N, C-alpha and C positions, 0 to 999 in steps of 0.2 A: 593771552595775558589779560586783555581788557575784560573778557567774559568772566574770568576768575575773580578779578577785582570787583566787578559789578555784583557777582554772586555773593561775595563776602560782604559787601556793603548792604545788600538786601537782607542777608541772614542776620547781620548785626542789628539792622532796623527792626526786624521781626522779633528778635530777642528782647529788645527794649520795650516793644509794644506788648509782648506776651509775658506779663509778670506773674501769671497764674501758675506757671510751672515751678516757680521758686517759693510760692506762698505755702506756708505750713498749714496743714489741715488740723482741725481741732482733734485732740487726742481722744475725746469721748466718742467720736464717731468712727473709731477704728473697727473694721468688720471682724476683727479677730482679737483674742485676749492679748493684753500687754502686761508686762511685769508689774506695773503699778496698779492694776485692777484689783479690787477686793475679791477675795476668794472664799468660798464656803463649800464644805463637803455636801454632796447631795444627800447623804445619810442624815446629816444634821438638819438640812433644809426640809426634807420630806418626812423625817421622823420614822417611827416604826410602822406607820400606816402606809408609807410609800406615796404620800400625796399631800399637797398643801394648797390652800386657797391664797391667791395673791390679789390684792386690791390695787388697781392702777387707774388713775384718771376717772374715778367713780364707777369703774367696771370691776367685775370679779372674774378672775381666771383660775382654772384648775391646772396645776402642774402635777403630773403623776408619772410614776415609773411603770413601764410595761413588764410583762413576765420575761421578755427578752433583755431587760435591763436598759431600754431606751427611755428617754424622757419625752413626754408629749404635753404641750401646753394648749388648752382649749378654753374658749370663752363661754 
């Protein structure tokens, strides 16, 4: 009985110390699409050429569609 009570006390203390488990993560860092993300068709984005240049942070990237229909982003 004493061991169980001590274990419960330790677990409660650890839970109070570790508040990272309950902290919400920013939505914009989600590694997967969420319902509130903006969405655009790849056909609209790539146009009839099947490619588009994207400027980001002073750099230029090429997003293109392969013959297999996959997307490749290169610097």
